[in-house]
KOLSE-237577 format. One record per residue: residue number from 1; residue in one letter; y, x, z of N, C-alpha, C in turn. Coordinates in steps of 0.001 Angstrom, whole numbers, plus 500000, padded with zeros to 6 digits. Layout:
# KOLSE-237577
<node><i>NUM</i><aa>a</aa><n_north>Y</n_north><n_east>X</n_east><n_up>Z</n_up><ca_north>Y</ca_north><ca_east>X</ca_east><ca_up>Z</ca_up><c_north>Y</c_north><c_east>X</c_east><c_up>Z</c_up></node>
...
//
This chain:
# KOLSE-237577
<node><i>1</i><aa>x</aa><n_north>462558</n_north><n_east>532076</n_east><n_up>504006</n_up><ca_north>462283</ca_north><ca_east>530651</ca_east><ca_up>504089</ca_up><c_north>462530</c_north><c_east>530031</c_east><c_up>502714</c_up></node>
<node><i>2</i><aa>x</aa><n_north>461548</n_north><n_east>529306</n_east><n_up>502249</n_up><ca_north>461663</ca_north><ca_east>528647</ca_east><ca_up>500962</ca_up><c_north>462008</c_north><c_east>527178</c_east><c_up>501164</c_up></node>
<node><i>3</i><aa>x</aa><n_north>462871</n_north><n_east>526680</n_east><n_up>500246</n_up><ca_north>463236</ca_north><ca_east>525262</ca_east><ca_up>500258</ca_up><c_north>462825</c_north><c_east>524693</c_east><c_up>498917</c_up></node>
<node><i>4</i><aa>x</aa><n_north>462153</n_north><n_east>523578</n_east><n_up>498974</n_up><ca_north>461742</ca_north><ca_east>522941</ca_east><ca_up>497725</ca_up><c_north>462948</c_north><c_east>522231</c_east><c_up>497096</c_up></node>
<node><i>5</i><aa>x</aa><n_north>462795</n_north><n_east>521923</n_east><n_up>495845</n_up><ca_north>463855</ca_north><ca_east>521208</ca_east><ca_up>495131</ca_up><c_north>464135</c_north><c_east>519862</c_east><c_up>495798</c_up></node>
<node><i>6</i><aa>x</aa><n_north>463116</n_north><n_east>519154</n_east><n_up>496208</n_up><ca_north>463278</ca_north><ca_east>517852</ca_east><ca_up>496871</ca_up><c_north>464005</c_north><c_east>518002</c_east><c_up>498204</c_up></node>
<node><i>7</i><aa>x</aa><n_north>463675</n_north><n_east>519063</n_east><n_up>498962</n_up><ca_north>464352</ca_north><ca_east>519304</ca_east><ca_up>500232</ca_up><c_north>465830</c_north><c_east>519623</c_east><c_up>500007</c_up></node>
<node><i>8</i><aa>x</aa><n_north>466120</n_north><n_east>520435</n_east><n_up>498982</n_up><ca_north>467497</ca_north><ca_east>520779</ca_east><ca_up>498671</ca_up><c_north>468283</c_north><c_east>519535</c_east><c_up>498271</c_up></node>
<node><i>9</i><aa>x</aa><n_north>467697</n_north><n_east>518688</n_east><n_up>497461</n_up><ca_north>468355</ca_north><ca_east>517447</ca_east><ca_up>497064</ca_up><c_north>468623</c_north><c_east>516567</c_east><c_up>498274</c_up></node>
<node><i>10</i><aa>x</aa><n_north>467672</n_north><n_east>516500</n_east><n_up>499192</n_up><ca_north>467834</ca_north><ca_east>515702</ca_east><ca_up>500405</ca_up><c_north>468968</c_north><c_east>516246</c_east><c_up>501269</c_up></node>
<node><i>11</i><aa>x</aa><n_north>469031</n_north><n_east>517560</n_east><n_up>501412</n_up><ca_north>470096</ca_north><ca_east>518186</ca_east><ca_up>502212</ca_up><c_north>471460</c_north><c_east>517907</c_east><c_up>501590</c_up></node>
<node><i>12</i><aa>x</aa><n_north>471558</n_north><n_east>518065</n_east><n_up>500273</n_up><ca_north>472824</ca_north><ca_east>517805</ca_east><ca_up>499583</ca_up><c_north>473238</c_north><c_east>516351</c_east><c_up>499749</c_up></node>
<node><i>13</i><aa>x</aa><n_north>472283</n_north><n_east>515447</n_east><n_up>499609</n_up><ca_north>472574</ca_north><ca_east>514023</ca_east><ca_up>499763</ca_up><c_north>473084</c_north><c_east>513720</c_east><c_up>501171</c_up></node>
<node><i>14</i><aa>x</aa><n_north>472442</n_north><n_east>514263</n_east><n_up>502191</n_up><ca_north>472871</ca_north><ca_east>514057</ca_east><ca_up>503578</ca_up><c_north>474273</c_north><c_east>514602</c_east><c_up>503816</c_up></node>
<node><i>15</i><aa>x</aa><n_north>474562</n_north><n_east>515784</n_east><n_up>503292</n_up><ca_north>475879</ca_north><ca_east>516389</ca_east><ca_up>503475</ca_up><c_north>476963</c_north><c_east>515582</c_east><c_up>502767</c_up></node>
<node><i>16</i><aa>x</aa><n_north>476670</n_north><n_east>515084</n_east><n_up>501581</n_up><ca_north>477632</ca_north><ca_east>514245</ca_east><ca_up>500873</ca_up><c_north>477916</c_north><c_east>512961</c_east><c_up>501643</c_up></node>
<node><i>17</i><aa>x</aa><n_north>476885</n_north><n_east>512362</n_east><n_up>502199</n_up><ca_north>477063</ca_north><ca_east>511149</ca_east><ca_up>502991</ca_up><c_north>477930</c_north><c_east>511423</c_east><c_up>504215</c_up></node>
<node><i>18</i><aa>x</aa><n_north>477728</n_north><n_east>512570</n_east><n_up>504866</n_up><ca_north>478552</ca_north><ca_east>512941</ca_east><ca_up>506022</ca_up><c_north>480011</c_north><c_east>513068</c_east><c_up>505631</c_up></node>
<node><i>19</i><aa>x</aa><n_north>480261</n_north><n_east>513756</n_east><n_up>504535</n_up><ca_north>481635</ca_north><ca_east>513964</ca_east><ca_up>504074</ca_up><c_north>482292</c_north><c_east>512631</c_east><c_up>503741</c_up></node>
<node><i>20</i><aa>x</aa><n_north>481569</n_north><n_east>511761</n_east><n_up>503073</n_up><ca_north>482132</ca_north><ca_east>510462</ca_east><ca_up>502701</ca_up><c_north>482384</c_north><c_east>509604</c_east><c_up>503935</c_up></node>
<node><i>21</i><aa>x</aa><n_north>481498</n_north><n_east>509649</n_east><n_up>504924</n_up><ca_north>481675</ca_north><ca_east>508870</ca_east><ca_up>506143</ca_up><c_north>482836</c_north><c_east>509383</c_east><c_up>506980</c_up></node>
<node><i>22</i><aa>x</aa><n_north>483062</n_north><n_east>510687</n_east><n_up>506988</n_up><ca_north>484150</ca_north><ca_east>511259</ca_east><ca_up>507774</ca_up><c_north>485509</c_north><c_east>510862</c_east><c_up>507225</c_up></node>
<node><i>23</i><aa>x</aa><n_north>485580</n_north><n_east>510575</n_east><n_up>505939</n_up><ca_north>486842</ca_north><ca_east>510214</ca_east><ca_up>505315</ca_up><c_north>487307</c_north><c_east>508810</c_east><c_up>505654</c_up></node>
<node><i>24</i><aa>x</aa><n_north>486487</n_north><n_east>508036</n_east><n_up>506309</n_up><ca_north>486830</ca_north><ca_east>506649</ca_east><ca_up>506602</ca_up><c_north>486477</c_north><c_east>506338</c_east><c_up>508041</c_up></node>
<node><i>25</i><aa>x</aa><n_north>487461</n_north><n_east>505803</n_east><n_up>508754</n_up><ca_north>487222</ca_north><ca_east>505373</ca_east><ca_up>510123</ca_up><c_north>486781</c_north><c_east>503919</c_east><c_up>510088</c_up></node>
<node><i>26</i><aa>x</aa><n_north>485502</n_north><n_east>503672</n_east><n_up>510232</n_up><ca_north>484970</ca_north><ca_east>502312</ca_east><ca_up>510201</ca_up><c_north>484739</c_north><c_east>501804</c_east><c_up>511603</c_up></node>
<node><i>27</i><aa>x</aa><n_north>484804</n_north><n_east>500585</n_east><n_up>511899</n_up><ca_north>485292</ca_north><ca_east>499548</ca_east><ca_up>511004</ca_up><c_north>486816</c_north><c_east>499440</c_east><c_up>511071</c_up></node>
<node><i>28</i><aa>x</aa><n_north>487422</n_north><n_east>498980</n_east><n_up>510016</n_up><ca_north>488866</ca_north><ca_east>498768</ca_east><ca_up>509979</ca_up><c_north>489153</c_north><c_east>497371</c_east><c_up>510514</c_up></node>
<node><i>29</i><aa>x</aa><n_north>490060</n_north><n_east>497284</n_east><n_up>511462</n_up><ca_north>490439</ca_north><ca_east>495977</ca_east><ca_up>511997</ca_up><c_north>491529</c_north><c_east>495371</c_east><c_up>511124</c_up></node>
<node><i>30</i><aa>x</aa><n_north>491763</n_north><n_east>494088</n_east><n_up>511320</n_up><ca_north>492853</ca_north><ca_east>493426</ca_east><ca_up>510600</ca_up><c_north>494181</c_north><c_east>494120</c_east><c_up>510877</c_up></node>
<node><i>31</i><aa>x</aa><n_north>494389</n_north><n_east>494552</n_east><n_up>512122</n_up><ca_north>495653</ca_north><ca_east>495188</ca_east><ca_up>512494</ca_up><c_north>495812</c_north><c_east>496551</c_east><c_up>511828</c_up></node>
<node><i>32</i><aa>x</aa><n_north>494716</n_north><n_east>497303</n_east><n_up>511715</n_up><ca_north>494765</ca_north><ca_east>498592</ca_east><ca_up>511010</ca_up><c_north>495040</c_north><c_east>498369</c_east><c_up>509522</c_up></node>
<node><i>33</i><aa>x</aa><n_north>494377</n_north><n_east>497385</n_east><n_up>508952</n_up><ca_north>494611</ca_north><ca_east>497071</ca_east><ca_up>507545</ca_up><c_north>496055</c_north><c_east>496624</c_east><c_up>507315</c_up></node>
<node><i>34</i><aa>x</aa><n_north>496564</n_north><n_east>495793</n_east><n_up>508237</n_up><ca_north>497944</ca_north><ca_east>495327</ca_east><ca_up>508103</ca_up><c_north>498913</c_north><c_east>496504</c_east><c_up>508206</c_up></node>
<node><i>35</i><aa>x</aa><n_north>498656</n_north><n_east>497436</n_east><n_up>509110</n_up><ca_north>499515</ca_north><ca_east>498607</ca_east><ca_up>509243</ca_up><c_north>499555</c_north><c_east>499413</c_east><c_up>507959</c_up></node>
<node><i>36</i><aa>x</aa><n_north>498398</n_north><n_east>499570</n_east><n_up>507329</n_up><ca_north>498346</ca_north><ca_east>500282</ca_east><ca_up>506047</ca_up><c_north>499117</c_north><c_east>499524</c_east><c_up>504968</c_up></node>
<node><i>37</i><aa>x</aa><n_north>498947</n_north><n_east>498205</n_east><n_up>504948</n_up><ca_north>499636</ca_north><ca_east>497386</ca_east><ca_up>503955</ca_up><c_north>501144</c_north><c_east>497421</c_east><c_up>504174</c_up></node>
<node><i>38</i><aa>x</aa><n_north>501572</n_north><n_east>497397</n_east><n_up>505430</n_up><ca_north>503003</ca_north><ca_east>497464</ca_east><ca_up>505747</ca_up><c_north>503589</c_north><c_east>498787</c_east><c_up>505260</c_up></node>
<node><i>39</i><aa>x</aa><n_north>502889</n_north><n_east>499888</n_east><n_up>505530</n_up><ca_north>503354</ca_north><ca_east>501200</ca_east><ca_up>505057</ca_up><c_north>503427</c_north><c_east>501229</c_east><c_up>503529</c_up></node>
<node><i>40</i><aa>x</aa><n_north>502409</n_north><n_east>500670</n_east><n_up>502894</n_up><ca_north>502366</ca_north><ca_east>500656</ca_east><ca_up>501433</ca_up><c_north>503517</c_north><c_east>499844</c_east><c_up>500851</c_up></node>
<node><i>41</i><aa>x</aa><n_north>503791</n_north><n_east>498673</n_east><n_up>501407</n_up><ca_north>504861</ca_north><ca_east>497837</ca_east><ca_up>500858</ca_up><c_north>506229</c_north><c_east>498474</c_east><c_up>501090</c_up></node>
<node><i>42</i><aa>x</aa><n_north>506386</n_north><n_east>499202</n_east><n_up>502199</n_up><ca_north>507657</ca_north><ca_east>499922</ca_east><ca_up>502418</ca_up><c_north>507838</c_north><c_east>501000</c_east><c_up>501362</c_up></node>
<node><i>43</i><aa>x</aa><n_north>506779</n_north><n_east>501726</n_east><n_up>501080</n_up><ca_north>506852</ca_north><ca_east>502767</ca_east><ca_up>500061</ca_up><c_north>507117</c_north><c_east>502164</c_east><c_up>498680</c_up></node>
<node><i>44</i><aa>x</aa><n_north>506472</n_north><n_east>501044</n_east><n_up>498396</n_up><ca_north>506674</ca_north><ca_east>500387</ca_east><ca_up>497107</ca_up><c_north>508084</c_north><c_east>499815</c_east><c_up>496971</c_up></node>
<node><i>45</i><aa>x</aa><n_north>508721</n_north><n_east>499469</n_east><n_up>498084</n_up><ca_north>510109</ca_north><ca_east>498991</ca_east><ca_up>498022</ca_up><c_north>511017</c_north><c_east>500106</c_east><c_up>497510</c_up></node>
<node><i>46</i><aa>x</aa><n_north>510760</n_north><n_east>501335</n_east><n_up>497953</n_up><ca_north>511514</ca_north><ca_east>502478</ca_east><ca_up>497441</ca_up><c_north>511293</c_north><c_east>502654</c_east><c_up>495951</c_up></node>
<node><i>47</i><aa>x</aa><n_north>510053</n_north><n_east>502472</n_east><n_up>495505</n_up><ca_north>509742</ca_north><ca_east>502544</ca_east><ca_up>494079</ca_up><c_north>510502</c_north><c_east>501465</c_east><c_up>493318</c_up></node>
<node><i>48</i><aa>x</aa><n_north>510514</n_north><n_east>500235</n_east><n_up>493859</n_up><ca_north>511206</ca_north><ca_east>499128</ca_east><ca_up>493195</ca_up><c_north>512702</c_north><c_east>499414</c_east><c_up>493099</c_up></node>
<node><i>49</i><aa>x</aa><n_north>513292</n_north><n_east>499972</n_east><n_up>494149</n_up><ca_north>514713</ca_north><ca_east>500321</ca_east><ca_up>494112</ca_up><c_north>514987</c_north><c_east>501339</c_east><c_up>493005</c_up></node>
<node><i>50</i><aa>x</aa><n_north>514132</n_north><n_east>502351</n_east><n_up>492904</n_up><ca_north>514289</ca_north><ca_east>503363</ca_east><ca_up>491856</ca_up><c_north>514091</c_north><c_east>502743</c_east><c_up>490469</c_up></node>
<node><i>51</i><aa>x</aa><n_north>513128</n_north><n_east>501858</n_east><n_up>490355</n_up><ca_north>512860</ca_north><ca_east>501190</ca_east><ca_up>489086</ca_up><c_north>514050</c_north><c_east>500332</c_east><c_up>488672</c_up></node>
<node><i>52</i><aa>x</aa><n_north>514604</n_north><n_east>499567</n_east><n_up>489610</n_up><ca_north>515779</ca_north><ca_east>498745</ca_east><ca_up>489307</ca_up><c_north>516946</c_north><c_east>499615</c_east><c_up>488837</c_up></node>
<node><i>53</i><aa>x</aa><n_north>517132</n_north><n_east>500756</n_east><n_up>489487</n_up><ca_north>518203</ca_north><ca_east>501671</ca_east><ca_up>489089</ca_up><c_north>517960</c_north><c_east>502194</c_east><c_up>487674</c_up></node>
<node><i>54</i><aa>x</aa><n_north>516728</n_north><n_east>502606</n_east><n_up>487404</n_up><ca_north>516391</ca_north><ca_east>503136</ca_east><ca_up>486079</ca_up><c_north>516556</c_north><c_east>502079</c_east><c_up>484990</c_up></node>
<node><i>55</i><aa>x</aa><n_north>516345</n_north><n_east>500836</n_east><n_up>485351</n_up><ca_north>516486</ca_north><ca_east>499748</ca_east><ca_up>484378</ca_up><c_north>517936</c_north><c_east>499296</c_east><c_up>484244</c_up></node>
<node><i>56</i><aa>x</aa><n_north>518849</n_north><n_east>499907</n_east><n_up>485025</n_up><ca_north>520267</ca_north><ca_east>499552</ca_east><ca_up>484953</ca_up><c_north>520605</c_north><c_east>498268</c_east><c_up>485670</c_up></node>
<node><i>57</i><aa>x</aa><n_north>519824</n_north><n_east>497912</n_east><n_up>486671</n_up><ca_north>520011</ca_north><ca_east>496628</ca_east><ca_up>487357</ca_up><c_north>520774</c_north><c_east>496742</c_east><c_up>488669</c_up></node>
<node><i>58</i><aa>x</aa><n_north>521299</n_north><n_east>497908</n_east><n_up>488975</n_up><ca_north>522101</ca_north><ca_east>498067</ca_east><ca_up>490186</ca_up><c_north>523516</c_north><c_east>498472</c_east><c_up>489769</c_up></node>
<node><i>59</i><aa>x</aa><n_north>524464</n_north><n_east>498280</n_east><n_up>490682</n_up><ca_north>525853</ca_north><ca_east>498618</ca_east><ca_up>490382</ca_up><c_north>525952</c_north><c_east>500077</c_east><c_up>489958</c_up></node>
<node><i>60</i><aa>x</aa><n_north>526719</n_north><n_east>500331</n_east><n_up>488960</n_up><ca_north>527016</ca_north><ca_east>501665</ca_east><ca_up>488413</ca_up><c_north>525807</c_north><c_east>502380</c_east><c_up>487811</c_up></node>
<node><i>61</i><aa>x</aa><n_north>524734</n_north><n_east>501661</n_east><n_up>487547</n_up><ca_north>523552</ca_north><ca_east>502290</ca_east><ca_up>486939</ca_up><c_north>523472</c_north><c_east>501926</c_east><c_up>485466</c_up></node>
<node><i>62</i><aa>x</aa><n_north>523275</n_north><n_east>502927</n_east><n_up>484643</n_up><ca_north>523018</ca_north><ca_east>502701</ca_east><ca_up>483227</ca_up><c_north>521514</c_north><c_east>502656</c_east><c_up>483035</c_up></node>
<node><i>63</i><aa>x</aa><n_north>521083</n_north><n_east>501892</n_east><n_up>482050</n_up><ca_north>519645</ca_north><ca_east>501836</ca_east><ca_up>481791</ca_up><c_north>519191</c_north><c_east>503188</c_east><c_up>481265</c_up></node>
<node><i>64</i><aa>x</aa><n_north>518308</n_north><n_east>503826</n_east><n_up>482018</n_up><ca_north>517794</ca_north><ca_east>505143</ca_east><ca_up>481651</ca_up><c_north>516322</c_north><c_east>505074</c_east><c_up>481262</c_up></node>
<node><i>65</i><aa>x</aa><n_north>515707</n_north><n_east>503996</n_east><n_up>481567</n_up><ca_north>514278</ca_north><ca_east>503858</ca_east><ca_up>481299</ca_up><c_north>514053</c_north><c_east>503289</c_east><c_up>479904</c_up></node>
<node><i>66</i><aa>x</aa><n_north>512967</n_north><n_east>503700</n_east><n_up>479288</n_up><ca_north>512569</ca_north><ca_east>503134</ca_east><ca_up>477996</ca_up><c_north>511537</c_north><c_east>502027</c_east><c_up>478191</c_up></node>
<node><i>67</i><aa>x</aa><n_north>511345</n_north><n_east>501640</n_east><n_up>479430</n_up><ca_north>510369</ca_north><ca_east>500618</ca_east><ca_up>479778</ca_up><c_north>510789</c_north><c_east>499277</c_east><c_up>479182</c_up></node>
<node><i>68</i><aa>x</aa><n_north>509848</n_north><n_east>498580</n_east><n_up>478584</n_up><ca_north>510144</ca_north><ca_east>497259</ca_east><ca_up>478029</ca_up><c_north>510414</c_north><c_east>496284</c_east><c_up>479171</c_up></node>
<node><i>69</i><aa>x</aa><n_north>511287</n_north><n_east>495321</n_east><n_up>478910</n_up><ca_north>511609</ca_north><ca_east>494310</ca_east><ca_up>479920</ca_up><c_north>510365</c_north><c_east>493563</c_east><c_up>480383</c_up></node>
<node><i>70</i><aa>x</aa><n_north>509429</n_north><n_east>493302</n_east><n_up>479465</n_up><ca_north>508202</ca_north><ca_east>492585</ca_east><ca_up>479821</ca_up><c_north>507369</c_north><c_east>493390</c_east><c_up>480824</c_up></node>
<node><i>71</i><aa>x</aa><n_north>507324</n_north><n_east>494699</n_east><n_up>480620</n_up><ca_north>506569</ca_north><ca_east>495562</ca_east><ca_up>481537</ca_up><c_north>507253</c_north><c_east>495604</c_east><c_up>482893</c_up></node>
<node><i>72</i><aa>x</aa><n_north>508573</n_north><n_east>495707</n_east><n_up>482881</n_up><ca_north>509337</ca_north><ca_east>495682</ca_east><ca_up>484138</ca_up><c_north>509069</c_north><c_east>494386</c_east><c_up>484897</c_up></node>
<node><i>73</i><aa>x</aa><n_north>509122</n_north><n_east>493265</n_east><n_up>484206</n_up><ca_north>508896</ca_north><ca_east>491974</ca_east><ca_up>484863</ca_up><c_north>507488</c_north><c_east>491875</c_east><c_up>485436</c_up></node>
<node><i>74</i><aa>x</aa><n_north>506504</n_north><n_east>492440</n_east><n_up>484743</n_up><ca_north>505135</ca_north><ca_east>492436</ca_east><ca_up>485240</ca_up><c_north>505049</c_north><c_east>493224</c_east><c_up>486554</c_up></node>
<node><i>75</i><aa>x</aa><n_north>505693</n_north><n_east>494403</n_east><n_up>486592</n_up><ca_north>505673</ca_north><ca_east>495209</ca_east><ca_up>487821</ca_up><c_north>506444</c_north><c_east>494519</c_east><c_up>488940</c_up></node>
<node><i>76</i><aa>x</aa><n_north>507609</n_north><n_east>493943</n_east><n_up>488609</n_up><ca_north>508411</ca_north><ca_east>493250</ca_east><ca_up>489611</ca_up><c_north>507623</c_north><c_east>492097</c_east><c_up>490220</c_up></node>
<node><i>77</i><aa>x</aa><n_north>506918</n_north><n_east>491356</n_east><n_up>489393</n_up><ca_north>506113</ca_north><ca_east>490228</ca_east><ca_up>489891</ca_up><c_north>504978</c_north><c_east>490727</c_east><c_up>490772</c_up></node>
<node><i>78</i><aa>x</aa><n_north>504315</n_north><n_east>491807</n_east><n_up>490371</n_up><ca_north>503214</ca_north><ca_east>492352</ca_east><ca_up>491172</ca_up><c_north>503729</c_north><c_east>492810</c_east><c_up>492534</c_up></node>
<node><i>79</i><aa>x</aa><n_north>504878</n_north><n_east>493467</n_east><n_up>492566</n_up><ca_north>505455</ca_north><ca_east>493913</ca_east><ca_up>493838</ca_up><c_north>505831</c_north><c_east>492722</c_east><c_up>494707</c_up></node>
<node><i>80</i><aa>x</aa><n_north>506400</n_north><n_east>491682</n_east><n_up>494098</n_up><ca_north>506764</ca_north><ca_east>490472</ca_east><ca_up>494831</ca_up><c_north>505520</c_north><c_east>489795</c_east><c_up>495400</c_up></node>
<node><i>81</i><aa>x</aa><n_north>504475</n_north><n_east>489694</n_east><n_up>494590</n_up><ca_north>503233</ca_north><ca_east>489063</ca_east><ca_up>495045</ca_up><c_north>502594</c_north><c_east>489844</c_east><c_up>496191</c_up></node>
<node><i>82</i><aa>x</aa><n_north>502650</n_north><n_east>491166</n_east><n_up>496127</n_up><ca_north>502094</ca_north><ca_east>491984</ca_east><ca_up>497204</ca_up><c_north>502882</c_north><c_east>491774</c_east><c_up>498498</c_up></node>
<node><i>83</i><aa>x</aa><n_north>504198</n_north><n_east>491698</n_east><n_up>498398</n_up><ca_north>505029</ca_north><ca_east>491455</ca_east><ca_up>499584</ca_up><c_north>504754</c_north><c_east>490065</c_east><c_up>500154</c_up></node>
<node><i>84</i><aa>x</aa><n_north>504563</n_north><n_east>489086</n_east><n_up>499288</n_up><ca_north>504231</ca_north><ca_east>487738</ca_east><ca_up>499736</ca_up><c_north>502873</c_north><c_east>487732</c_east><c_up>500448</c_up></node>
<node><i>85</i><aa>x</aa><n_north>501909</n_north><n_east>488445</n_east><n_up>499899</n_up><ca_north>500585</ca_north><ca_east>488540</ca_east><ca_up>500523</ca_up><c_north>500686</c_north><c_east>489233</c_east><c_up>501887</c_up></node>
<node><i>86</i><aa>x</aa><n_north>501519</n_north><n_east>490272</n_east><n_up>501989</n_up><ca_north>501699</ca_north><ca_east>490967</ca_east><ca_up>503268</ca_up><c_north>502277</c_north><c_east>490017</c_east><c_up>504311</c_up></node>
<node><i>87</i><aa>x</aa><n_north>503246</n_north><n_east>489219</n_east><n_up>503911</n_up><ca_north>503858</ca_north><ca_east>488257</ca_east><ca_up>504828</ca_up><c_north>502828</c_north><c_east>487242</c_east><c_up>505319</c_up></node>
<node><i>88</i><aa>x</aa><n_north>502017</n_north><n_east>486730</n_east><n_up>504415</n_up><ca_north>500977</ca_north><ca_east>485770</ca_east><ca_up>504804</ca_up><c_north>499930</c_north><c_east>486422</c_east><c_up>505707</c_up></node>
<node><i>89</i><aa>x</aa><n_north>499559</n_north><n_east>487647</n_east><n_up>505401</n_up><ca_north>498601</ca_north><ca_east>488393</ca_east><ca_up>506222</ca_up><c_north>499157</c_north><c_east>488534</c_east><c_up>507640</c_up></node>
<node><i>90</i><aa>x</aa><n_north>500442</n_north><n_east>488883</n_east><n_up>507745</n_up><ca_north>501079</ca_north><ca_east>489046</ca_east><ca_up>509060</ca_up><c_north>500993</c_north><c_east>487747</c_east><c_up>509857</c_up></node>
<node><i>91</i><aa>x</aa><n_north>501307</n_north><n_east>486647</n_east><n_up>509219</n_up><ca_north>501259</ca_north><ca_east>485348</ca_east><ca_up>509900</ca_up><c_north>499842</c_north><c_east>485026</c_east><c_up>510371</c_up></node>
<node><i>92</i><aa>x</aa><n_north>498853</n_north><n_east>485317</n_east><n_up>509535</n_up><ca_north>497463</ca_north><ca_east>484992</ca_east><ca_up>509873</ca_up><c_north>496956</c_north><c_east>485771</c_east><c_up>511077</c_up></node>
<node><i>93</i><aa>x</aa><n_north>497451</n_north><n_east>486994</n_east><n_up>511273</n_up><ca_north>496954</ca_north><ca_east>487800</ca_east><ca_up>512402</ca_up><c_north>497951</c_north><c_east>487846</c_east><c_up>513555</c_up></node>
<node><i>94</i><aa>x</aa><n_north>499005</n_north><n_east>487014</n_east><n_up>513474</n_up><ca_north>499945</ca_north><ca_east>486901</ca_east><ca_up>514583</ca_up><c_north>500944</c_north><c_east>488041</c_east><c_up>514682</c_up></node>
<node><i>95</i><aa>x</aa><n_north>501255</n_north><n_east>488685</n_east><n_up>513565</n_up><ca_north>502253</ca_north><ca_east>489754</ca_east><ca_up>513552</ca_up><c_north>503573</c_north><c_east>489204</c_east><c_up>513025</c_up></node>
<node><i>96</i><aa>x</aa><n_north>504659</n_north><n_east>489858</n_east><n_up>513417</n_up><ca_north>505977</ca_north><ca_east>489499</ca_east><ca_up>512922</ca_up><c_north>506056</c_north><c_east>489914</c_east><c_up>511453</c_up></node>
<node><i>97</i><aa>x</aa><n_north>506229</n_north><n_east>488965</n_east><n_up>510528</n_up><ca_north>506255</ca_north><ca_east>489327</ca_east><ca_up>509117</ca_up><c_north>507516</c_north><c_east>490085</c_east><c_up>508702</c_up></node>
<node><i>98</i><aa>x</aa><n_north>508536</n_north><n_east>490068</n_east><n_up>509535</n_up><ca_north>509785</ca_north><ca_east>490774</ca_east><ca_up>509225</ca_up><c_north>510287</c_north><c_east>491504</c_east><c_up>510468</c_up></node>
<node><i>99</i><aa>x</aa><n_north>509579</n_north><n_east>492536</n_east><n_up>510921</n_up><ca_north>509980</ca_north><ca_east>493222</ca_east><ca_up>512152</ca_up><c_north>511358</c_north><c_east>493875</c_east><c_up>512056</c_up></node>
<node><i>100</i><aa>x</aa><n_north>511789</n_north><n_east>494219</n_east><n_up>510851</n_up><ca_north>513104</ca_north><ca_east>494836</ca_east><ca_up>510689</ca_up><c_north>514244</c_north><c_east>493865</c_east><c_up>510989</c_up></node>
<node><i>101</i><aa>x</aa><n_north>513934</n_north><n_east>492569</n_east><n_up>511054</n_up><ca_north>514950</ca_north><ca_east>491552</ca_east><ca_up>511356</ca_up><c_north>514913</c_north><c_east>491102</c_east><c_up>512812</c_up></node>
<node><i>102</i><aa>x</aa><n_north>514088</n_north><n_east>491686</n_east><n_up>513636</n_up><ca_north>513961</ca_north><ca_east>491275</ca_east><ca_up>515039</ca_up><c_north>515286</c_north><c_east>491353</c_east><c_up>515779</c_up></node>
<node><i>103</i><aa>x</aa><n_north>516047</n_north><n_east>492424</n_east><n_up>515569</n_up><ca_north>517339</ca_north><ca_east>492574</ca_east><ca_up>516252</ca_up><c_north>518318</c_north><c_east>491491</c_east><c_up>515848</c_up></node>
<node><i>104</i><aa>x</aa><n_north>518321</n_north><n_east>491106</n_east><n_up>514585</n_up><ca_north>519202</ca_north><ca_east>490059</ca_east><ca_up>514094</ca_up><c_north>518827</c_north><c_east>488720</c_east><c_up>514705</c_up></node>
<node><i>105</i><aa>x</aa><n_north>517530</n_north><n_east>488448</n_east><n_up>514799</n_up><ca_north>517073</ca_north><ca_east>487190</ca_east><ca_up>515403</ca_up><c_north>517457</c_north><c_east>487119</c_east><c_up>516871</c_up></node>
<node><i>106</i><aa>x</aa><n_north>517362</n_north><n_east>488250</n_east><n_up>517578</n_up><ca_north>517723</ca_north><ca_east>488267</ca_east><ca_up>519002</ca_up><c_north>519202</c_north><c_east>488011</c_east><c_up>519196</c_up></node>
<node><i>107</i><aa>x</aa><n_north>520044</n_north><n_east>488566</n_east><n_up>518328</n_up><ca_north>521490</ca_north><ca_east>488343</ca_east><ca_up>518421</ca_up><c_north>521845</c_north><c_east>486877</c_east><c_up>518176</c_up></node>
<node><i>108</i><aa>x</aa><n_north>521110</n_north><n_east>486236</n_east><n_up>517272</n_up><ca_north>521370</ca_north><ca_east>484846</ca_east><ca_up>516943</ca_up><c_north>520943</c_north><c_east>483895</c_east><c_up>518051</c_up></node>
<node><i>109</i><aa>x</aa><n_north>520033</n_north><n_east>484347</n_east><n_up>518906</n_up><ca_north>519518</ca_north><ca_east>483474</ca_east><ca_up>519978</ca_up><c_north>520485</c_north><c_east>483310</c_east><c_up>521101</c_up></node>
//
C-alpha cells in the first residue's frame, strides 16, 4: 500500500491533534480552574518560605542567596498579587477563600 506525501502529512496532523486534545480536559469550569489555582498557590507558598529563609528573613536564618533585594521584592509582590487574585476568584465563584481557617471560624462562633 502506497501513501502519498499529502496523505502522510494529513495522518501526522490528525495524530498530533489527538495527542494535544488528550492532554487537556475541555471545557475547564471555574471550579476546576480554582482548584488548580489553589494547588498552585499552596505550592508557591512553600517556595516563598524557602525564599524568605534563603534571604535571611526568618529566625536563625543567615542570608544564603545572592539574589538582589529588588529581585526578591519583585517575586514577593508577584506571589502576593497571585494570592490576592486567588482570594477574589474564590469570592466570585462562591468558594471559601480561606478553607484552612474554617475550623477557627467555627470555634469562634
